[in-house]
N, C-alpha and C positions, 0 to 999 in steps of 0.2 A: 504494500500499499504506499502511496504517497501521501505523506502527512505534513501539514504545516501547523506548527505550535505558534502561538502568540501570546507574549506576557513581556510587559516592560521590564520586569525584574527577573530575568532568566534564573533559575528554572521555575521560580514561583511554586505553584501548586503541583506543577507537573514533574518534580523531580523524579519520582518513582517510576511513573509510567514511561517517562521518556527514556530513563536508563533501561527499563524493561524491554521495550522496543528495539533499542539499539542492539542490546544482548540478543534478543530473538533473531534478528539478522533478516534480510530480505526485503527491508523496507527502505525507502527513499525519504529522510527526515530533514526538514528545514525548521529551525527555530528562529523566529523574528522577535527582536528584543530591542530596548533602548540601553540595555546595560553594556557598558564598554569594558574592555580588558578580560573578557571571558576567554579569549583564544578559540581555537577550534577543538572540537569534541570528535574523538574517532567514532566513525559510524553515523555521523550526522554533520549538518552544515548549519553555523550559527551567523546569522546576518543581523547587524546592527542597523538601526534605522534612526533617524533624527525627527523630532516633532517638527511638524511644519510651521507652527506658530505657537507661541507663548503668550498669554495675556499680560497685559501691564499690571504692576502692582495695584494701581489705581482703577483697575477695570471695575465695572459695575458688578456688585457683590452677587446679584441674583443670576447673572449669566457668565460669571467668570470661570466656574467650573466647567461649563459646557464648552465655553470657548477653548479652554485647555484641552477638554476631551476631543473637540473637533480637530485641533491641531495635531493630536496624537493619531487620530483616525486618518487624517490626510497623509501623514507621514507614513503610516504603516501601508496605505493604500498605494502610494507611490513606490514604496518598496516592493510592494507585491507586483505592480506592473512591470517593474525591472525584472522580477523573477520570472514573470510570464514571458517577458521578451527572450530570456535566456533559456526557455523552453521547459521551465518547471511549472507544471498545473497540477496542484494537489487533488487528491481523490476526497480530501476532508480537511477541513480547519478546525483546530481546537484552541480556544484561547479565552482569556479573562475579559468580561464585559466592562469591568469598572472604570478603566481608563480612556475608553472610547476607541481603542485599537481595531475593534471588529466593525466599527460603524460603517464603514464604506467599502469593506471587501466584497461585498455583493455587486458592487460597481465595476469590479475588476473580473471577478468570476461569478456570474450571476446564478450558475447552476451547480456550483460547488457547495455541498452541505456544510453548515457550520454549527458547531456545539459551543454554547457560550456558558461560561462560569459566572453565573449570578450569585455573588458573594454576599451582598447586604444591600437592603432598601433603606434608604435614609428616612428615619422616622424622628418626628418632633415630639412623639409621646411613646413610650413603650419600649424604647431602645436605649441607647447610650445617652442620648442628649436629655438633660434635665433630671437624670435618674438620682444623681448625687446632689442633695440640696445644697452642699458646700460649693458646687459649681452650677449654678442656676443657668438656665437657658435664656437667652436674650428675648426680647419681644418680637424680633424679626425671625427667630429660629423657625418657626412653622412654615414660613414663606420660602426661608433660603434652603431648608431641608428638602421641601417639596421640589424647589427648583434644581437641585442638584440630581433629582431622579429623572431629568430630562434624558441622561444618558442611558438609563434603564429602560425608558419608554421607547427610546429610539432603538435599542439593540434587541428588544422582544420581537421587533419586526425584522431585524436584520440576521437573526439566527434561525436555524431550523429546529434546534433543541436546545434547552437550558439544562444546566446542572447545578446543584447546590449540595455542599458537603453534609448539611445537617437539616433536620426539620425546622429547628428555629430559625435558621438563615433563610430556608425556603418560605417560612410563614411570615417573614417580615415583609414579602412582597404581597401586592394585592392578589385577591383570589382569583383574578382574571389571568394572573400569570401562572398559576399552580400547574394547570394541565400540561403546559409545555415545559415543565422543569422536573427532571428526574433527581431523587435524592440518593447521594452515595458519597460518602466520604473519599478524600484523596487516597487513604489507606495508610496503615500503620505497619512498619516492618517488624512484626512482633518476633520474627526469627533472629534478628539483630538485637532489639531492644528487650533484653532478657534480664532477669534479676542476677545478681552475682553478689553472693556473701562475702567473696574474698576482695571486694573492691576497696581501693584505697586512693586518698586525694592528698597530696602534698600541700602543707600550708607553711609558707615561709616564715611566718611570724612565730609558729611553734617549733620549727625547726625539725618536724618529722610529719609523718603521714597521719591522717585521721582515717578511721575505718568504722564499721558498724557497731564497734565497740565503744566508740565515742558517742556523746550525745549531741548529734547533729541534726539541726532542722534547717530547711532551706526554703528560698523564695526565688522565683525566676520570672522575668518578663524581657521581652525585647529590650524595652526601655522602662525605666523606673519612672511611672506615672500614674495619674489618678484612674485612667480607664481600666487599668490592671490592678487597682486597689493598693499601689505602694504606699500611700500615705496612711491607709488602715493597718498595713503590715507594720509600718515604723511606729505607730501609735501602740500597737500591741507589743513590740519589742521589749520595752522596759518591764512590763509586768512578766514576761515569759522568762526573762534573763534573772530576775530578782527571785522568782519562784524555783528557778532551776539553776543552782549556781555552777554547774558543770556543763551547762549547754552551750553551745556555740551556733551562731547563725551564719550560713554560707549564702550570699546574696548574688544572683547572677542577672546581669543586664547593664544597657547602655545608660547614659545619662542625657539622652535626647527625647523627643516625643515622636511617637508613631500615630497617636490617634489623639484628637481633641486638641485644646489650647495649650501653647507652650507657657511655661512658667516666666513670670517676669523677673525672677531672681537670677542673678549670676550665679551659675552653678545648678540651675534648674531645680526640679522638685526634690532631688537628694539633699541639696543645700537647704531648701525650706524645712524639710524634716529633720535634718540633722540639728538645725537652729531651734526647732521646736521642742525635740526630745532630748538634745544631746546632753544636758546636765543630769539626766536621769538614766543614762545607759553606761554599761560598763563596755567601753570600746574595744577593749582587749579581746572581747569575745565576739565582735561583729566583723565579719569579713566581706567587704565588697570586693568580689572578683572580676567585675567588668563583663564584657562580652568574652566568652571562652570557646575554644574549638569544639566540635560537636562531640568528639571522643570524650574530652574532659567533662563536658556537660553531663554525659552519661554516668562516669563514675561518680560524679558528686550527687546525682539523684540516687544512685545505688548505695552511698554511704548513708544516706538521710533517713532518720527515724521518723520524720514528719515533714512532708512536703506541702507548703502553702500555695494554693493557686486561687487568685482573687481576679474577678472581672465584673464589670457591669454588664447589662444585657446587650452583648456585642458579639462579634465573631469569637468561636472558642479557639483558644491557642492549641497548636499541634503539642506544645510541651505538656499540657494536661494529660492527653491521651498517651503521649510517649511515657511519662511518668508513670501511668497506670500499668502500661505494658511492662515497664521494669519493676513492677511490684511494689510500688511506693504506697505508703499509708498517706493519704492526702486529706488535708483540711481545706475545704474549698468554700467559696461563696454559693449561698443559696439563691442563685440566679438561673433565669430560664436555660441559657446555653449549657450551663453545667449540669443542671437536673436531666439533661437528656442522656448525659453519660455516666452520672454518679448517682447512685441510690444511696440515701443516707443510712448509715448503719451497715450496709452490705458492702459496697465497693469503695466507700469513703465517708467522710463527715462533712456535713453542710452547716454553715453559720450565716446569720445575717450579715450581708456585706457592710452595712451602716455601723455595725457594733464591734469595735475594735476590742472591747473588754471580753466579749463573748468569743471572739477569735482568740485572745489570749488564753481564756480558760480551756477552750478546747486543745489547744497545742499543748499546754501544760499538762493535761490529762493524758494525752497521748504519749508524752515524753515520760511522764511518771510511771504509767502502766502499759508498757508496750504489749505485754502479753493479752491484754483485753482487747487489743485491735489487730492482733496478729493475723487474723483471717482476712482482714480487708485487702491487703496487698495481693495475695494469691487470687481473691474473688475479682479484683479489679483487672488484673492481668486475663483471667479467663474471659471476662466480659470483652476485653478489647480484641482478644483473639477470635471470640466467636462473632463479633459484630462488625470490626473494623480491621481486620488483618488485610494487608494489602494483597498478597498472592492469592489467597483462597477465597476472600469475600469482595474486596472493593475492584480489583483488577478485572475479574471475570464480567462483572456488570459494565464497567465502563467499555470493555472491548464489545460487549454485546450491543451496547448502545451505538458505538461507532459502526459496526457492521450492519446495523439496521440501516444506516443512511447511504451505504455505498453498494454497488453491484456485487455480485456474489464472487466473482473472479478477483476482486480486490480486497476481499475480506481478510482480517487478522484471524489466525487460528486461536480459537478460544482455549484459554487455559483449562486443562482438565476434561475437555470434550474428546 
């Protein structure tokens, strides 16, 4: 099959299926992206495109996002025209809707089927905006959020089939979208993301490695920000460390902003929270590790006695499900995307996102009585294996959906068939 993947930040959600298709062989694969410096990947061709237009900082707020997405869409379409002129005509296009990159591809190849990744519909209520009273929505939020959905409305007409990774994400979209979107996660490599009781992590400050014998608890987010509950975690820290004098917090994440409004403080939300709780913390037991390599992140989760995952009602992080696959005992926010994968008392423990003291009490209880929750890590892994494993659950469905849009002669061999 000739496959065109489209994602501005290669490889995005397509990491696993992209690698699997290359390993399978026999396919002609092109990946269209804005990400530079990737280089070439054996078995595929990486094509970098530039946005055709970027809106000015002073652009009208209600249309600024659409303007940016149109620039991305035209840049991708012009790159597609060049591919066509070189003789590459895909059997299918698979790409992310959110940045507008798919918007004009039907104007290049009108009869080539497109599967679009519908990640999130911008909600003025019931989603991330206005969920935390500490960060109230502006009076203009309902208008601006709805305006941002112009790209979703345009692309529901530009694709032949949509995909959402979770029911929560699919259900953020209007019901009129639902019949055209199939729900299946990207997939978790449970064969690689396994528990390891012998794992260890070097801590330079201690001059030794820490293991499961140490009282380690962890927090991770791509960036330390309110959308992922960083401020709630930091407010819980003094209570946890005071109650557990041998405990250490290992914190993974950058100090930028992925979602929502940036901090006005130099040093970001980390600096804000250090200022707020700093005089109540034993900093010798708080380890900010920054962004770490993927292998190091796995080892950190494997030594953790309690992993904290917090999010407002928004896109569920891969790290939550990956941690479950590695058998972590998780204390997580009782929010809709989390409830889809974690059942309280069975595969993890859920607490009110807004109540940092309840979060602290739950983490303290897990650290104090690990035997009482020893069943949760294995149960969490079983759930991820049964419902979200890449090779046995998610991949076959994605292949089936792709095959349903192309002639029989071009179809991918379905795993296990």
